[in-house]
N, C-alpha and C positions, 0 to 999 in steps of 0.2 A: 526517685527524685535524686538522691544524691549520684546516682550514675550519670545523669542529666547534668550535673553540675561539675563532676569530673571531667566530662566530655567538653563543656564550654571551656572550663580552666584549662585544659589541655591543648584548644584551640587557641587560647589566648585572644580572642575577639570578644569579649564581653564588653559591651559599651561602658559599665562603670568601671572596670579595670584600666579602660583605655582613654577616658574622658580626660582631656586636658585643661589646662587653667589658662589657655590662650584662646582667643576668639579669631584672630586672624593668622595667617601663614606667615605673616612678616615677623610675628614674634617667636618664632620657634628657632631654635639655636641648632645650627650644624655647622661643620668646619669641611674647609676644602681638604683635596689630598695632602696638600703641604702642611695641614695643621692650623693652618689660621682661620678665624672664624669669616662666615659668608654671612654678610648682613643683608638678608632678605628684603626689609624695609627700602635698600637702594633701589629696588625694583619696581616701587609704587609708581604707577602711571604706564606700566608696561605689561604685557601678559606673561606669564610664566609658564614654561612646559617643563615639568618633572618629567624625567625618564630614566627608569632604573636599567641600567647599562651593565654590558659583561663582553669580555674579550674574546671569549670563546664560545659563542652562540650563533646560531645559524642566522639570527637577525643583526648581527654584528657589522654588517655593511649599512645597516641603517645610520652609522655615524656620519656617512657621506651626505645623506638626506637631512641629518639634524644639523650638520654644518651650514649646507645650503639653506635652510629654515633660517637659521639664525644670521646668517648673511644678508637673507633677502628681507626680511622682517626687521633688522637689527634695531630700527627707531621704535619699533611696537612691541618687541618680544624679547624675552632673554630664556633661552635653552640653558637647562641646568641637569647635566648628567648625574646619576647617583649609582655608584657601583654596588652591585649586590653579588654575593656568591651562593644564593640559598635554591637555585635553581640548576641543576644537575653540576653544581661545583664550577660553573662555566666563568667565574672570575675569582681566580686563585692568587692573582697577584698582589704584591704588596703596591703602597702609594707610588712608589719610582716606577715599578713596571707597568702599572696602569697610564701614568703621565705618559712614559715614553712610547707605549702602545698606540694611545689616542693622537698624541702628536705627529709621531712617525707615520702610521698607517693612513691615518685620516685626516691630518691636519687641523684638529680639533683646538677652537681658541675659546670656545664656552666654557665656564665654570664646569668641573667636576667635583663632586662632594667626597669626603671620605667615605669608605666602604661602610656599608650599615646593613641592618636586617629591615627588611620591607614588609614582614609579616611574622607572626607568632608572638610567643610570649615575649621576646627581648626586641619587638618592633619600634622602631626609631619614631620620637614624637611627630616628624615629619609626615611618615607614613600613616600613624595613627589619625593625625588631621585628614591626610587626601583619601582614606579608605573607611573613615566613619560617620556617619551623618551627625552623630550627637556632637563632633568637634567641626565639621565642614557647613553642617547645615543642609546640605542638600542631598547626599546619596551615601549609602553602604556600599562597598565594592571590596573586592579582593584581588590581589596582586596574582594573576595567573601564569607569567613567565616574564622573562627577561625582555626588555624595550616596550613595556605597557607605558603608556604616557597619561600624564594629567595636566589638563589646561585650567590656569588660574586668571580671572580677569584682572583688569588695570587697576581695581580698588582691592585685590586680593582674596575675590569670592571664588568659590568652587566654579567651575564650568561644565566640564565633562571629562570624561577617560576614554580611552583608546585602547584598543587590545595591541598586542605585539604585532600583529600583521598590518596593521594600520601604517602606511608609508608616511612619515613625517610631512611631506610635502602634500598630503591629500587635502582634497576641499573641504573634508570633514573637520580639519584643523583650521586651514587657511582662510576658511570663510570668516572666523572669528576676527582674524589679524588685518583684513582689509580696510 
C-alpha cells in the first residue's frame, strides 16, 4: 500500500492534494505574460477556450486557427493561451520571446498567460480546476500534449476538452458557440 501512495504522490494527481477552495473558474488567479493579473470574471457571459500553447510544437500553426476562432466568435468567446514547457521543452522562451513570437508570426491578439505547469506536482490551480472532477464537477482528464483545449461555458462551467489534433475551428468546438 505504501508503494501505491508513493506512486500517486509522484504523479501529483491525488484529488485531495489538488482540491481547490474555488467553485468557479472565475475565482482562479493567473497573470498575463506581462505580469499583470487576468481577471477571468470579466469573461462571464462568454465561453472561454483555454489552450496550453508552445512555440516550437508541430501544433504551433494552430495559433492561426485560434486567432480565427477568436475573431469569428469574439462576442461569444474568449480564447486564452497558456504557455507551458512541460512537453518536449517546446516553450523555452521567456515572456518577451513568447509575446514577440505570437504577435509577429501569428498576429495573436487574444490573452496569453504567464508560463505555467499544466500537470504534475506543481500544476497551476487553473489546470487543477480544468483537469479534476473534484474541482470542475464534470470530469477527470489529463493534459496529453501542447495545444490541448478546454471549453468553459458562459456561466463558468466545464463543457469539454479537445485533444491537440482537434482544429480550433472544428465543429466539435464551434457547435457550442453558435
